[in-house]
C-alpha positions as CSV (number, residue, x, y, z in Angstrom):
1,M,112.8,260.0,326.7
2,T,113.9,260.6,323.1
3,D,113.0,263.8,321.2
4,D,110.5,261.8,319.1
5,D,108.8,260.5,322.2
6,R,108.7,264.0,323.7
7,A,107.2,265.3,320.5
8,A,104.6,262.6,320.4
9,T,103.7,263.3,324.0
10,D,103.4,267.0,323.3
11,T,101.2,266.3,320.3
12,R,98.9,264.1,322.4
13,H,98.7,266.8,325.1
14,R,98.0,269.5,322.5
15,A,95.3,267.3,320.9
16,R,93.6,266.9,324.3
17,L,93.8,270.6,325.1
18,E,92.3,271.5,321.8
19,L,89.5,269.0,322.3
20,I,88.9,270.6,325.7
21,A,89.0,274.0,324.2
22,T,86.5,272.9,321.5
23,G,84.2,271.6,324.3
24,L,84.5,274.8,326.2
25,I,83.7,276.9,323.2
26,A,80.7,274.8,322.4
27,I,79.3,275.0,326.0
28,A,80.1,278.8,326.3
29,T,78.4,279.5,322.9
30,V,75.2,277.7,324.0
31,L,75.2,279.5,327.4
32,T,75.9,282.9,325.8
33,A,72.9,282.4,323.6
34,W,70.8,281.3,326.6
35,S,71.9,284.3,328.6
36,A,71.2,286.7,325.8
37,F,67.7,285.1,325.3
38,Q,66.9,285.5,329.0
39,S,68.1,289.1,329.0
40,T,65.8,289.8,326.2
41,K,62.9,288.1,327.9
42,W,63.4,290.0,331.1
43,S,63.6,293.2,329.1
44,G,60.2,292.4,327.7
45,V,58.9,291.7,331.2
46,Q,60.3,295.1,332.3
47,A,58.6,296.9,329.4
48,N,55.3,295.3,329.9
49,A,55.3,295.9,333.7
50,Y,56.2,299.6,333.2
51,A,53.4,299.9,330.6
52,A,50.9,298.3,332.9
53,A,52.1,300.5,335.8
54,S,51.7,303.6,333.7
55,A,48.1,302.5,332.7
56,K,47.3,302.0,336.4
57,R,48.6,305.4,337.3
58,T,46.5,307.0,334.6
59,E,43.4,305.2,335.9
60,S,44.3,306.2,339.4
61,A,44.5,309.8,338.3
62,K,41.1,309.7,336.6
63,A,39.6,308.0,339.7
64,A,41.2,310.7,342.0
65,N,39.7,313.4,339.8
66,R,36.3,311.9,340.0
67,A,36.6,311.7,343.8
68,D,37.6,315.3,343.9
69,T,34.6,316.2,341.8
70,Q,32.3,314.2,344.0
71,A,33.7,315.8,347.2
72,S,33.1,319.2,345.7
73,I,29.5,318.3,345.0
74,D,29.1,317.0,348.5
75,V,30.6,320.2,350.0
76,T,28.4,322.5,347.8
77,L,25.2,320.6,348.5
78,F,25.9,320.4,352.2
79,A,26.5,324.1,352.4
80,D,23.3,324.8,350.5
81,W,21.4,322.3,352.7
82,L,22.7,323.9,355.9
83,A,21.7,327.3,354.7
84,A,18.2,326.1,353.8
85,L,17.9,324.2,357.1
86,S,19.1,327.2,359.1
87,D,16.5,329.5,357.4
88,E,13.7,326.9,358.1
89,L,14.7,326.5,361.7
90,A,14.8,330.3,362.1
91,L,11.2,330.5,361.0
92,D,10.0,327.3,362.8
93,P,12.2,325.5,365.3
94,N,10.3,322.3,364.8
95,S,10.7,322.4,361.0
96,S,12.2,319.3,359.5
97,M,12.5,317.8,362.9
98,A,11.1,314.5,364.0
99,P,9.4,314.1,367.5
100,N,12.7,312.8,369.0
101,G,14.5,315.9,367.8
102,R,16.4,314.2,365.0
103,Y,16.4,315.6,361.6
104,A,13.7,314.3,359.3
105,P,13.9,315.6,355.8
106,D,10.6,317.1,354.6
107,P,10.3,316.9,350.8
108,S,8.0,319.9,350.8
109,E,10.8,322.1,352.2
110,L,14.0,323.1,350.4
111,S,16.2,321.4,353.0
112,G,14.4,318.1,352.3
113,V,14.8,318.5,348.6
114,L,18.5,319.2,348.9
115,F,18.9,316.3,351.4
116,D,17.3,313.9,348.9
117,R,19.8,315.1,346.3
118,F,22.8,314.1,348.4
119,R,24.8,311.3,346.8
120,D,24.1,307.8,348.2
121,E,27.7,307.7,349.5
122,F,27.2,311.0,351.4
123,K,23.9,310.4,353.1
124,P,25.2,307.8,355.7
125,A,27.9,310.3,356.7
126,V,25.3,313.1,357.2
127,R,23.1,310.7,359.2
128,A,26.0,309.7,361.4
129,W,26.9,313.3,361.9
130,L,23.4,314.3,362.8
131,D,23.2,311.4,365.3
132,Q,26.0,313.2,367.2
133,D,23.5,316.1,367.8
134,P,25.9,318.7,366.4
135,L,23.6,321.6,367.4
136,D,23.8,320.8,371.1
137,N,26.8,318.5,371.5
138,P,30.1,320.4,371.7
139,D,32.0,317.2,371.2
140,A,30.3,316.4,367.9
141,D,32.4,316.4,364.8
142,A,32.5,319.8,363.0
143,T,31.2,318.4,359.7
144,P,30.1,315.0,358.2
145,F,33.3,315.0,356.1
146,V,35.4,313.8,359.0
147,V,33.2,311.0,360.3
148,P,34.3,307.4,359.5
149,E,31.1,306.9,357.5
150,Y,32.2,309.5,354.9
151,R,33.9,307.4,352.2
152,L,34.6,308.0,348.5
153,A,34.7,304.8,346.5
154,E,36.6,306.5,343.7
155,D,39.2,307.8,346.2
156,E,39.7,304.3,347.5
157,R,39.9,303.0,344.0
158,A,42.5,305.6,343.2
159,A,44.6,304.4,346.2
160,E,44.2,300.8,345.2
161,L,45.3,301.5,341.6
162,T,48.3,303.5,342.9
163,T,49.3,300.5,345.0
164,K,49.0,298.2,342.0
165,A,51.1,300.6,340.0
166,D,53.8,300.6,342.6
167,V,53.8,296.8,342.6
168,L,54.1,296.7,338.9
169,S,56.9,299.3,339.0
170,E,58.8,297.2,341.5
171,T,58.3,294.2,339.2
172,A,59.7,296.2,336.3
173,R,62.8,297.2,338.4
174,D,63.3,293.6,339.4
175,A,63.1,292.5,335.7
176,N,65.5,295.2,334.7
177,Q,68.0,293.9,337.3
178,R,67.6,290.3,336.2
179,G,68.2,291.3,332.6
180,D,71.4,293.1,333.7
181,N,72.4,290.0,335.6
182,Y,72.1,287.9,332.5
183,V,74.1,290.4,330.5
184,L,76.9,289.9,333.1
185,T,76.9,286.1,332.5
186,T,77.0,286.8,328.8
187,V,80.2,288.8,329.4
188,L,81.6,285.9,331.4
189,F,80.9,283.3,328.7
190,A,82.3,285.7,326.1
191,A,85.5,285.7,328.2
192,V,85.4,281.9,328.1
193,L,85.2,281.9,324.3
194,F,88.1,284.3,324.2
195,F,90.5,282.3,326.4
196,A,89.5,278.9,324.9
197,G,89.9,280.3,321.4
198,I,93.2,282.0,322.1
199,S,94.7,279.0,323.8
200,T,95.2,277.3,320.4
201,K,97.5,280.1,319.3
202,F,100.2,279.3,321.9
203,E,103.0,277.1,320.9
204,S,103.9,276.4,324.6
205,I,101.9,273.6,326.1
206,R,102.1,275.4,329.5
207,N,100.6,278.6,328.1
208,H,98.0,276.6,326.2
209,A,97.0,274.8,329.4
210,A,97.0,278.1,331.4
211,M,94.4,279.6,329.0
212,I,92.3,276.5,329.2
213,V,92.4,276.6,333.0
214,M,91.3,280.3,332.9
215,A,88.5,279.4,330.6
216,V,87.3,276.5,332.8
217,V,87.4,278.7,335.9
218,L,85.3,281.4,334.2
219,L,82.9,278.9,332.8
220,A,82.4,277.3,336.3
221,V,81.8,280.8,337.8
222,G,79.4,281.7,335.0
223,I,77.4,278.5,335.4
224,A,77.3,278.8,339.2
225,I,75.9,282.4,338.9
226,L,73.5,281.4,336.1
227,A,72.1,278.6,338.3
228,T,70.9,281.2,340.8
229,Y,68.9,283.3,338.3
230,P,65.2,283.0,337.7
231,I,64.1,281.8,334.3
232,E,61.5,283.6,332.1
233,I,59.9,281.6,329.3
């Protein structure tokens, strides 16, 4: 092969390598932009999820405070009711009692007035506690606050809101990780741009080809990783 033939062959090889490098740069540029776009979108998901989680926790705290207030009201009224009932029973053992011995609130007596002022949520618990005959049954629950019927809707709502906040926080953490993953692919595609671009600076065909091979490998790795990531539109 003459020197002219060898030079012509090198020129053709260089032209092909430059064409491949141009294609790699174009593909890597598009994928870099896509990865940056997805990273931004997932950052938005993260911010929205954290904001929603914070709002849920604020609502949960308010509901918990309302539940604490309601529980305090229940305890105070129950103590007053017990005191009034005790005084009435001391004066008349049959006071406020039905024929079967169960408590029957008498609106003409203080205990009946206080009983009627129990919150609607609290009355079923008191009834269930009285059904255990706490005055004569040593196995009865100590107070109506420990029977299954005692429930605070606001307390349950607070727990539900806290659970939702935890789920949203987990969503935010996942979104943050996905955004970081897309940043990683951006770095890989930037490396492709570097190796494809620098390949044209080498006079040696072998060095030129080596840079192209490096760029192709990094591009393939980046695309393979990118294919496993979820997409946010």
